[in-house]
C-alpha positions in Angstrom: 161.7 96.3 103.4 159.8 98.2 106.1 158.6 100.9 103.8 157.5 98.4 101.2 155.6 96.4 103.8 153.8 99.5 104.9 152.8 100.4 101.4 151.6 96.9 100.7 149.6 96.9 104.0 148.0 100.2 103.0 147.0 98.6 99.6 145.4 95.6 101.3 143.5 97.9 103.7 142.4 100.1 100.8 141.3 97.1 98.8 139.2 95.8 101.7 137.4 99.1 102.4 137.2 99.9 98.7 135.3 96.6 98.1 132.8 97.5 100.8 132.3 101.0 99.2 131.9 99.3 95.8 129.2 96.9 97.1 127.2 99.7 98.7 127.6 101.9 95.6 126.3 99.0 93.5 123.3 98.6 95.8 122.5 102.3 95.3 122.9 102.1 91.5 120.5 99.1 91.2 117.8 101.1 92.9 118.6 104.3 91.0 118.6 102.5 87.6 114.9 101.6 88.0 113.4 104.2 90.2 115.7 107.2 89.6 115.9 107.5 93.4 119.0 107.5 95.6 118.1 105.3 98.6 119.9 106.9 101.6 118.9 104.0 103.9 121.4 101.6 102.4 123.8 102.1 105.3 121.2 100.7 107.6 120.8 97.5 105.5 124.6 97.3 105.8 124.1 97.2 109.6 121.1 95.0 109.6 122.8 92.3 107.5 125.8 92.2 109.8 123.9 92.2 113.1 121.3 89.7 111.9 124.1 87.4 111.0 125.7 87.9 114.4 122.4 87.1 116.1 121.7 84.0 114.0 125.2 82.5 114.5 125.1 83.2 118.2 121.9 81.1 118.3 123.8 78.1 116.9 122.6 78.4 113.3 125.3 77.2 110.9 127.1 80.1 109.2 126.1 79.2 105.6 122.4 79.0 106.6 122.7 82.2 108.7 124.4 83.9 105.7 121.5 83.1 103.4 118.8 83.9 106.0 120.4 87.3 106.8 120.4 88.4 103.2 116.8 87.1 102.6 115.6 89.0 105.7 117.3 92.2 104.5 115.7 91.7 101.1 112.3 91.2 102.7 112.7 94.4 104.7 113.7 96.4 101.6 110.8 95.1 99.6 108.4 95.9 102.5 109.7 99.4 102.7 109.3 99.9 99.0 105.7 98.7 99.1 104.6 100.4 102.3 106.6 103.7 102.3 107.9 104.4 98.8 105.2 103.3 96.4 102.4 105.4 98.0 104.4 108.6 97.4 105.9 107.6 94.1 104.3 110.5 92.3 105.7 113.1 94.7 108.6 115.3 94.0 112.1 113.9 94.1 112.8 116.0 97.1 110.0 114.3 99.0 111.2 110.9 98.1 114.8 111.6 99.2 113.5 113.0 102.5 111.5 109.8 102.9 114.6 107.6 102.4 116.5 109.7 105.0 113.6 109.3 107.4 113.7 105.5 106.7 117.4 105.5 107.5 116.9 107.2 110.8 114.0 104.9 111.7 116.0 101.8 110.9 119.0 103.1 112.9 116.7 103.6 115.9 115.2 100.2 115.4 118.7 98.6 115.3 119.6 100.4 118.6 116.5 99.0 120.2 117.2 95.5 119.1 120.9 95.2 119.5 121.7 98.1 121.9 124.5 100.5 121.8 127.3 98.0 122.3 129.5 96.7 119.5 129.3 93.2 118.0 131.7 91.2 115.9 131.3 88.1 113.7 133.7 85.3 113.7 135.7 85.0 110.4 134.3 82.9 107.6 137.6 81.0 107.4 139.7 80.2 110.4 143.4 80.4 110.1 146.5 82.6 110.5 146.8 85.7 108.3 149.1 85.6 105.3 152.4 87.4 105.3 153.1 89.1 101.9 156.1 91.4 101.5 156.0 91.8 105.2 152.4 92.9 105.2 149.6 91.1 106.9 146.6 89.9 104.9 143.6 88.6 106.8 141.9 85.6 105.2 138.5 87.5 105.4 139.8 89.9 102.8 139.7 87.1 100.2 136.0 86.7 101.0 135.3 90.4 100.7 137.1 90.8 97.3 135.7 87.5 96.0 132.1 88.4 97.0 132.5 91.8 95.2 133.8 90.1 92.1 131.0 87.5 92.0 128.3 90.1 92.6 129.6 92.2 89.8 129.6 89.2 87.4 126.1 88.1 88.5 124.8 91.7 88.0 126.3 91.9 84.5 124.9 88.5 83.5 121.5 89.5 85.0 121.2 92.8 83.1 122.6 91.5 79.8 121.3 87.9 79.6 118.0 87.7 81.4 114.6 88.9 80.4 113.9 90.5 83.8 117.3 92.3 83.7 116.5 93.7 80.2 113.0 94.7 81.5 114.7 96.6 84.4 116.9 98.4 81.9 113.9 99.3 79.8 112.2 100.7 82.9 115.2 102.8 83.7 115.5 104.2 80.1 111.8 104.8 79.5 109.2 103.8 82.2 106.2 104.8 80.1 107.4 103.0 77.1 108.2 99.9 79.2 104.7 99.9 80.7 103.1 100.2 77.3 105.1 97.1 76.3 103.6 95.2 79.2 106.5 95.5 81.6 105.4 96.1 85.2 107.3 99.1 86.4 106.1 98.4 90.0 107.4 94.9 90.0 110.8 95.8 88.7 111.0 98.6 91.3 110.1 96.1 94.0 112.8 93.7 92.8 115.4 96.5 92.6 114.7 97.5 96.2 114.9 94.0 97.4 118.1 93.2 95.5 119.7 96.5 96.5 118.9 95.8 100.1 120.3 92.4 99.9 123.6 93.6 98.4 123.9 96.3 101.1 123.4 93.6 103.8 125.9 91.4 102.0 128.5 94.2 102.3 127.9 94.4 106.1 128.1 90.6 106.5 131.4 90.4 104.6 133.2 93.1 106.6 131.6 92.2 110.0 134.5 89.8 111.0 137.0 92.7 110.6 135.3 95.5 112.5 133.1 96.0 115.5 129.5 96.7 114.3 127.0 98.8 116.1 123.8 100.6 115.1 125.7 103.7 113.8 128.4 101.8 111.8 126.6 102.2 108.5 126.7 106.0 108.3 130.2 106.5 106.8 130.1 103.4 104.5 126.9 104.8 103.1 128.5 108.2 102.6 131.5 106.7 100.9 129.4 104.4 98.8 127.3 107.4 97.6 130.5 109.3 96.7 131.7 106.3 94.7 128.4 106.2 93.0 128.6 109.9 92.1 132.2 109.6 90.9 131.6 106.5 88.8 128.3 107.7 87.4 124.9 107.4 89.0 123.8 104.6 86.7 127.1 102.9 86.0 127.7 99.7 87.9 131.2 99.1 86.6 132.1 102.8 87.2 130.8 102.6 90.8 132.9 99.5 91.5 136.0 101.1 90.1 135.4 104.4 92.0 134.7 102.5 95.2 138.0 100.6 95.0 139.9 103.8 94.1 138.3 105.6 97.0 139.3 102.9 99.5 142.9 102.8 98.2 143.2 106.6 98.2 141.7 106.8 101.7 144.1 104.1 103.0 147.2 105.7 101.6 146.1 109.1 102.9 145.7 107.8 106.4 148.9 105.8 106.3 151.2 108.3 104.6 149.7 111.7 105.6 147.2 111.6 108.4 143.8 110.3 109.2 142.6 113.9 109.7 142.9 114.5 106.0 141.3 111.3 104.6 137.7 112.6 104.4 138.9 116.0 103.2 140.8 114.4 100.2 137.8 112.1 99.4 135.3 115.0 99.3 137.8 117.2 97.4 138.1 114.5 94.8 134.3 114.3 94.6 134.1 118.1 94.0 136.7 118.0 91.3 135.0 115.2 89.5 131.6 116.8 89.7 133.0 120.1 88.3 134.9 118.4 85.5 132.2 115.7 84.7 128.9 116.3 86.5 127.5 113.0 85.3 130.5 111.0 86.7 133.6 109.6 85.1 132.0 106.5 83.5 128.6 107.9 82.5 127.6 108.5 78.9 128.0 112.0 77.8 
C-alpha cells in the first residue's frame, strides 16, 4: 500500500504542476497565435498575479474581489506593455522583438523585487479544510481549484475562438494579417487583446498555485521555462496540444523526482524537448 500511495502522490503532484505549466503555455500560445511572437515575460505575470493577490487580501479585500482585481491589473499591465514597448517596434526583426520581451521580463522582475522585496509570500487557500486521503496519498483542496481553473480556461478559449466574431478575427490575423486587415479587421486591436488576455491567464496561474508554494520575485522563472517547453512540444499555435504537453511534463517531472532523483528532472524534460524537436520540429499536435 505504501508504494501505491507514493505513486498516487506523485501523480497528484504532477497534475498540479502540469496544470500550471499548461496555463502558462496557453498564455504564450494566445500571444503567439496573433503576433507570431513568444512573450518571455509571462513568468513575471505569473508572479505579479500571485503577489498582487497576496497584497490585496492582506489589506482586507474579500478574496473573490481580490481575485478579479488581480487578473484585471495584470491584463492592464500586459496591454500597456504591448502598446508602449511592443507596438512601436513591431516592424523590427523577430530577434529584436524577442530581446525586448526578455528585457521586459527582467524589468518586471526588478520591479517586483522593489515592491515586494526578496522575502517569500504565501496566499491562504481558496477553500479551507483538511486535505483528502486517496489510496494513502494526500490531496490538497487547492488542487481542485488549479485543475478546475485549467479546464474552465481551456473551454472558454475554445468557445471564444470557435464561436465569437472576435475569436474568429484573431484566428484570421494569425493566419493572414494582411488579408485580415484588408477585410477590415484591426490587427493592432486583436494583438492588444491577445496580450491582455495572455497576461491575465499567466497571472491566473500564479494566483491558483500561490496557496501551495512560497512566491517571491524570482518564482516565475522556471514555470515560464517549463511552460515554453510545453508550448514547443505541443505545437507553437496549438492550445490543446500545449495543455496536454504541460500536463505530461508535470507528471513526468513528478515521477522523475519521486522515483529517480530531483537532480535528473530538468535533464529528462529538456531531453524530451530535444527528441520531440528532432522528430517533429513543429510540435506533436501541430499541422504538418
